[in-house]
C-alpha positions in Angstrom: 131.7 81.8 211.1 129.0 81.4 213.8 128.3 83.9 216.6 129.6 82.3 219.8 127.5 82.3 222.9 129.2 83.9 225.9 129.8 81.9 229.0 130.8 83.8 232.1 132.1 81.8 235.1 132.3 83.5 238.5 135.4 82.9 240.5 136.5 83.9 244.0 138.9 82.9 246.7 138.4 79.3 247.8 136.3 78.4 244.8 136.4 74.6 244.2 138.7 74.1 241.2 136.7 71.5 239.2 133.5 73.5 239.8 134.8 76.2 237.5 137.5 74.5 235.5 135.2 71.6 234.5 132.5 73.7 232.8 135.3 76.0 231.4 136.8 73.0 229.7 133.5 71.6 228.4 132.3 74.8 226.9 135.7 75.8 225.5 136.1 72.5 223.6 132.6 72.5 222.1 132.6 73.1 218.3 130.2 73.1 215.4 131.7 72.6 211.9 135.1 72.9 213.5 134.3 76.4 214.9 134.1 77.2 218.6 130.5 77.8 219.7 131.2 79.4 223.0 133.4 82.2 224.2 134.3 81.4 227.8 135.7 83.8 230.4 136.1 84.2 234.2 134.7 87.0 236.2 135.6 88.1 239.7 134.9 91.1 242.0 138.3 92.6 241.1 141.2 91.8 238.8 143.3 90.5 241.7 144.6 87.0 241.4 142.2 84.7 243.3 143.4 81.6 245.2 141.2 78.7 244.5 140.8 75.6 246.7 144.2 74.0 247.5 146.2 77.0 246.4 145.7 77.2 242.7 146.1 80.8 241.6 143.9 82.2 238.8 143.8 85.6 237.2 140.2 86.6 236.3 139.5 87.9 232.8 136.9 90.4 233.9 135.5 92.2 237.0 132.0 93.1 238.2 132.5 96.6 236.9 133.6 95.7 233.4 131.1 95.9 230.5 130.2 92.6 229.0 127.2 90.5 227.8 126.7 87.0 229.1 124.4 84.3 227.7 125.2 81.6 230.3 126.4 82.4 233.8 128.0 79.6 235.9 128.2 80.1 239.7 130.6 77.5 241.1 130.7 76.4 244.7 133.3 75.7 247.4 134.2 76.9 250.8 134.4 80.5 249.6 130.8 80.4 248.3 129.2 78.9 251.4 131.2 80.8 254.0 132.3 84.1 252.5 130.6 85.1 249.2 127.2 84.3 250.7 127.6 87.1 253.2 128.8 89.7 250.6 126.0 91.9 249.5 128.0 93.1 246.5 128.3 89.5 245.2 124.6 88.8 245.8 123.6 92.0 244.1 125.8 91.2 241.1 124.3 87.7 240.8 120.7 89.1 241.0 121.5 91.7 238.4 123.0 89.2 236.0 120.1 86.7 236.5 117.8 89.3 234.9 120.0 89.5 231.8 121.3 86.0 231.1 119.5 83.2 229.2 120.8 80.5 231.5 121.9 80.7 235.1 123.6 77.6 236.4 125.2 76.6 239.7 127.7 73.9 240.5 127.9 72.3 244.0 127.3 74.9 246.8 127.0 77.7 244.2 123.3 76.7 244.7 123.5 78.3 248.1 124.4 81.7 246.5 121.4 81.4 244.2 119.2 80.4 247.1 120.4 83.4 249.2 119.6 85.6 246.2 116.0 84.2 246.2 116.5 82.8 242.7 115.6 79.2 243.6 112.3 80.1 245.4 109.5 77.6 244.5 111.9 75.7 242.2 113.5 72.3 242.2 117.2 72.3 242.9 120.2 70.2 244.0 123.7 70.7 245.4 126.6 68.6 246.8 125.2 65.7 248.8 126.9 67.1 252.0 124.9 70.3 251.7 121.5 69.1 250.8 120.2 69.4 254.3 121.5 72.9 254.7 119.8 73.9 251.4 116.6 72.3 252.6 116.7 73.7 256.1 117.9 77.2 255.4 115.6 77.7 252.3 112.3 75.8 252.9 110.7 77.3 249.8 113.1 75.2 247.6 112.1 71.7 246.5 115.5 69.9 247.1 116.1 67.0 244.8 118.5 64.2 245.9 120.5 61.6 244.0 120.7 63.5 240.7 123.6 65.1 238.8 121.7 68.2 238.0 118.2 69.7 237.9 117.0 71.7 234.9 114.4 74.3 235.6 114.5 76.0 232.3 116.6 79.1 232.6 117.9 78.1 236.0 120.0 74.9 236.5 121.7 73.5 239.6 124.1 70.6 239.8 125.5 68.3 242.5 129.0 68.4 243.7 132.2 69.1 241.8 132.2 66.8 238.7 128.4 67.0 238.4 129.0 70.5 236.9 130.6 68.7 233.9 127.5 66.6 233.4 125.4 69.7 233.6 127.5 71.5 231.0 127.1 68.7 228.6 123.4 68.8 229.2 123.3 72.5 228.4 125.2 71.9 225.1 122.8 69.1 224.2 119.9 71.4 224.9 121.3 74.3 222.8 123.1 72.5 220.0 121.9 68.9 220.0 123.1 65.5 221.2 125.7 65.0 218.4 127.8 68.0 219.5 127.5 67.2 223.2 128.7 63.6 222.4 131.5 64.8 220.2 132.7 67.2 223.0 132.5 64.4 225.6 134.5 62.1 223.3 137.2 64.7 222.8 137.5 65.0 226.6 137.4 61.2 226.9 134.6 61.7 229.4 132.0 58.9 229.8 128.6 60.4 229.8 125.1 59.0 229.1 123.3 61.7 227.0 
């Protein structure tokens, strides 16, 4: 039995559903020799049920205060990221703290704005949802904003475009860590068309 890498996904009120559920599904389904290779869980500020975009209610697995190790941290986007969480120092401090411990920090959609606000994209290439590229560029001039890509890989920090692009980025991470065959097998299981 292999030791599974731990994938933590931050969730909050008004998070975009596919931003967190897409990567959750990809990492949850990935296997090697018929064994799961990732343990995937959600993290929120508290254990209270969060209401994602369009009313989906989700109960987080863990809170900021719980004790856990994370190998890969996913920061999804949505209205809650760009309007609420970006102004919450507790959230920003938690992201900064985790960024020093995780092997991979990845954002989906406007989750990139949270990473930018934390100073974690300074002097890096990054992308976000096409509707928010100008905001990322104007508000954070020290970021090299990349357009017309699904994701940008800067080693231990990755950013992806809007919503479904987080799925593409998740497959890319699996390919990087475990090889193209496992990434392709996972995509086939999901019936997801991807060019890896």
